N, C-alpha and C positions, 0 to 999 in steps of 0.2 A: 960479280956477286950482286950488286944492286940491281943490275938489269935482269938477272934471273929471278930475284925476289919479286921485282915489279911484275915480271911476266907471270909468275905463279899466282900473284894476287889478282891479276887481271883475268886468269882462267878460273878463279873460284866462282861458284854460283852465287847469284844475288840472294841475300836473306831478306825476308819480309820485314824483319825487325830493324834492319839497317837502312832500308829505303824509306825516306820521309814521304808522307802523304801530301803530294802537291796538287794543287788545283790546276786544271788545264788553262785557266786564264793567266796564271802565273808563269806557266811554261811558254806560252805563246802570247806575249803582250801585244804584238802588232796585228793580231787577227781580230775580226769583228766578232764579238761574243754577245750578241743579243740573246742567244738561247743557251748561254753557258750553263745555266742551272739544269739543263736537260741531261748533262753528263753525270750529275750526282744522282745516283739511284737510291731510293729509300730501301731500308732493310726489309726483307720479306718477313712477315709475321710467322712466328713458329706455330705450327699446327699441332693441337693436342688431340689425339685420337682416343677411342674407347679403350684401347690397350693400356694407355697411361692410367686411366681410372681403375682398371682391373688390377694393374700392377700395384697401385697404391692401396687398393682394398686388400690385396693378399698380404701386404706388409703390415696393415693396421686393421685387420678384421676384428680383432678383439675389442679395440676401442670403438670402432664403428658399430659393432653389435651392441655394446653396452650403451652407447648414446642413443641408438634406435629404440632399445627397450625402455630406457628412461623417458624419452619423448612420448612413446606410445602410452606409458603408464600415466604421465601427466595429462595427455590429451583425453584418455579414458576417464580420469577423475574429473576433469573439467566438464566433460559431457554429462557425466552421472549427476554431479551436483548442480550443473547449470540447467539441465533439461529434465530435472526430476518432476514427475507428474504432480499436479496439485488438485485439491478437491475443495469444493465450496459448499458449506452448510448454510442453509437459508431458512429463516422463519418469517412468517407473515402475520402482521397484526392490523386489525381494523381500527382506524381512528375516525370517529364520527365527526362530521363537519359541525353539527349542532347537537348539543345534549338536550335530552327531553326535560322540559320545564316541570318543576314540582307543582307549583300552583300558578305562579305568574312570573313574568320575566324578572330575573334578579340581576344584580351587578355582575355576577360571574357569567351569566348568559349574554349580557350585553357586551362583555369584553371579548367574546368569541366571534365578533362580527367579521374579523379578518381570519380566514382559514389558514392562510400562509403563516401568519404569526403563530397560530395554535400548533401547526405541524412542526415548525421550527422549535417550538418550546418542547414538544414531546420528543423530538430528535435529540435535543441537548440534554434532556432529563435522562434518556436512555444511555447516552454516551458519558454522562457525568461520572466523576470519580466516586460519588456516593453509591450509585447503582452498581458500578463495576466492582467496587470493594465488597459490596454485599454478595455479588456473584462469586467472587474468588474465595469467600469464606466457606463455600460449600466444600466439604471434605473430598468429594469425588473430583472437584476441580483442582483443589490444592495438591492432589497427588499426581497430576498430569506432568509428564517430563518437560513439555514446552513451558509450563508455568514455573516449574522449579528451576529451569535454566535461565530465567530472566531475572535481572537485578531489580527491575521495576515492572512487575507484572501488570499493574494497573495502567501505567503509561504505555506499555507495549500493546495491551488489549485496546486501549483507546485509539492508538494509531492504526491497528490492523482491522478494526471493526468498521464495516461499511453499512451506512443507514441511508436509505433514500425512499422516495415515493414514486414508483414507476407510473408514468402516464399522468402524473398530478392527480392520482386517485386518492381514495380514503384508505389505501393499503400502505402500511409502512413495512418495508423489507429490511430485514436484519441479516447480514451475510458476513461470513468469515472464511477466508481462503488459506488453507494450510496443506502441508504435505501428508498429514495423517487425517483421514476422514473421520475417524472415531473421536479424536481430540477436538476437531473442529465442531462436530455436532454437539459434544458435551459442553463446550464453551458457549455456543450459541443458545442452547437450551437453558443454561445457567443464567445467562444475561437476561433472557426474556422472562424467566421466572422471577429473577430479582426485580426487574422493572415492574412486573405485575404486582409483586408483593410490596415493594417499597413506594411505588408511585400510584399505580392504578387502583389497587385495593384500598390504599389510604384515602384517596379521593372518593372512592365509592363509600367507604365507611363514614366519611364526613358528610356526604349527601344523605346517607341513610339516617345518620344522627339528626340532621336538620329535619328530615321527614318525620322522624319520631317525635321531635319537639312540636312540629305542627299538628300531628295527630293528638298529642296530649293536650295542646292548647284548644284544639277543636272539641275534644271530649269535655274539657272543663267548661267551655262556653255552652255546650249542649246541656250539661247538668244544671248550669245556672239558669238557662232558659226554661227547663222543665220545672225547676223549683219556683220560679216566678209565675209560670203558668198554673201550677197547682195552687199557689197562694191566691191567684186571681179567681180560680174556680171555686174556692171555698168562701168567697165573699157572701155574707148572709143576704138572701133575697128579700127578707122582711124589712130590711133597713131601707129598702127603696133606693132610688137613684140618688146619688150624691148631689147636693145643692151647693152652689158656690156661696161663700160668705163674703160680705163686703166689710172691709175694715176702714175705719176713719183715717 
């Protein structure tokens, strides 16, 4: 019986699980194994064909379609808000390098010897919070959606407003770039009108007032001269010329 069992066991086919994985170098230790590593073959990479992707898509087509629609919507929104067209409203103001003298050079005229300083002064006056607040007090400007959506409209307008002198000329350019051309034009016109009203016209009225004072002073002096001339003309001719008197 033991011989028959041993014979049946020897006739059984070898199972891969029962055969240990031996390295050829361990099987034949007396052999030269300079290239023993050549017997170890690397595993072949698994090739994934187009059919695998199609099979996966058939199983998950609902999820893939939902993800594609979501990504397309996000990309469209990003393009719409990121590449929205903008419009620039521009106004031009002439800033004279030298103001016309009233009668003779005054302190104000002498202070304008540096035109760069004068241009920077006008630029800061136009961008000042005082001028922009006056512009935003306009009811037409206060109703604009862009103004109502800002927590600090004056600070926002101060940052967005562009003021420069192209070509270093006597032309001051006031620009505002927005997505709505009508609102941009309304804001630029309001700022320019506020600057003219609060700064330019005030300076003009002050100069006109000084000119009126000079005209009044000139008229008073002319009246005084006429009265003295009339008094000298009424001097009696019979009295003869006046003779000097000597006092002890």
